[in-house]
C-alpha positions as CSV (number, residue, x, y, z in Angstrom):
1,X,204.5,46.6,138.1
2,X,203.2,50.1,138.6
3,X,201.7,51.3,141.9
4,X,199.1,54.1,142.2
5,X,199.3,56.3,145.3
6,X,197.0,59.1,146.4
7,X,198.7,62.0,148.1
8,X,197.0,65.4,148.8
9,X,194.3,64.5,146.3
10,X,196.8,63.8,143.5
11,X,197.2,60.4,142.0
12,X,200.9,59.4,141.4
13,X,202.5,56.3,139.9
14,X,205.8,54.7,140.5
15,X,207.8,53.9,137.3
16,X,210.2,50.9,137.7
17,X,213.8,52.1,138.3
18,X,215.1,49.9,135.5
19,X,212.8,51.6,133.0
20,X,213.6,55.1,134.1
21,X,217.3,54.4,134.0
22,X,217.1,52.8,130.6
23,X,215.2,55.8,129.2
24,X,217.5,58.3,130.9
25,X,214.7,59.9,132.9
26,X,215.6,62.0,135.9
27,X,213.5,63.5,138.7
28,X,213.0,66.6,136.6
29,X,211.9,64.7,133.5
30,X,208.4,65.7,132.3
31,X,206.2,63.0,130.9
32,X,202.9,63.3,129.1
33,X,200.2,60.7,129.3
34,X,198.4,59.9,126.1
35,X,195.3,57.7,126.0
36,X,194.7,55.8,122.8
37,X,191.2,54.9,121.5
38,X,191.5,51.4,122.8
39,X,192.2,52.6,126.3
40,X,196.0,52.0,126.4
41,X,198.2,54.6,128.0
42,X,201.4,56.0,126.3
43,X,204.1,57.9,128.3
44,X,205.9,60.4,126.1
45,X,208.8,62.5,127.3
46,X,208.3,66.2,126.9
47,X,211.4,67.9,125.6
48,X,212.3,71.5,126.6
49,X,211.9,73.9,123.6
């Protein structure tokens, strides 16, 4: 389950710890939100170039 929190006019979500660990995401990992035509949301890791 994902929770939405509003803090200083910014909306934030919490990603389950198990998912973040399985993906190897750290505090500094940058994610991009992509909305598909059907309204689904995709999270994509942004790699440093």
